[in-house]
N, C-alpha and C positions, 0 to 999 in steps of 0.2 A: 559609818558603815560597821556592821556587826563582824565578828571574827569569822563566822562561817561564810559570809559573802565575800569577805577579804581573801580567805582561803581559796574559795572556788575561782575568784577572779585571777589570783596569781597562777593557779595551776592551769587554768584554760588559756590565759594569755601566753603562757609559756609553750603550749602545745600548738597553737594555730599560726597560720600565716598571716592572717588579717586581725591582729589584736584590737585594732580600732573599731571593729565591727562587733565585738563581744559585749553583750548587754545582759545584766543580771538584774531580775526583779525579785525582791524579797517581800513575801507576805506571811503574816502571823496570824493563825486562828486557834481554835480549841483543839485541833489535831496536831499543831505544832508549826514548824517553820517550812515554807515552801519556797524553794529557790527555782525560779524559771529562767533557763539559760537560752540565749539566742545568739548564733554565731553566723558567719558568712557561709553561704551555701557550699563553697569549695572546701570549708573546714569540717563539715559534718563528719566525714570518714575519720578524721583525727580525733575527734571527740569520742565517737561511738567505738571505734576500734574494731579489731577483727572479732566477729561474733559478738560484739557488745562488751568486750572485755575491759576496755578503758573506761567507758561509762560505769560499768559495774564497780570498778576499782575506786573511781571518783565518788560514786554514791556511799561505798563502804567507809571511806575515810571521812566524808561529810557526816555520817552517822556517829563516828567516834568524836568528831569536833563537837557535835550536838550534845552527845552524852557528857562531855567535859563540862558543858554549860547547862546541864539539865534540860535539854530541849531535843525534841525529835525533829530531825532535818530530813527533808526529801528534796529530790532534785527532778525537775521536769525539763526535758530538752525539747525545745520547740523545732519543728521542721520548717526550715526557711522556704519562702516563696521561691517557685522556680526550680526547687530541687526535683531530681527525677529518682523514683524508687520503683524498681521492678517488683511486681507481685511474686511473692515466693522466692525471690533472689535468683531465679534462673534466667535464661534467655528465652524461655517459651512463654507464650501467652497462656492464661488460665483455660481458654476454650480449646487448646490444642489437645488432640486425642493421644493416647498412649501409641496407637498404631502410627500416627503421623511421626511421633518422635522416633520410633524404631525405625520406620522408613528412612528417616533423615540420617539416622546413625549408620545404616546400611549404604547410604549413598544412592538410594532409590529415588529421591527427590531432588 
């Protein structure tokens, strides 16, 4: 196992509640190293963090680890099957009109 993969495994297994479900796939091509991370669906929030801050920090440190070994390291986080993501992050559907939202806020619906 390479240093970048060991580092990612250590960080991710320390963050999640289901470390046994952490899977990391490492591929190398002309673009550099790609680490593909798969975790339990309940742990996705811990890996992504608020507004993606945790994922961004992990990617930044992985790039530093890669630079130390003259490699470009990228991280892809796979969305687990059965996870639920809302479109746009809000509680309204995409086809909800602005008038419907305003009426809802005013308590008219």
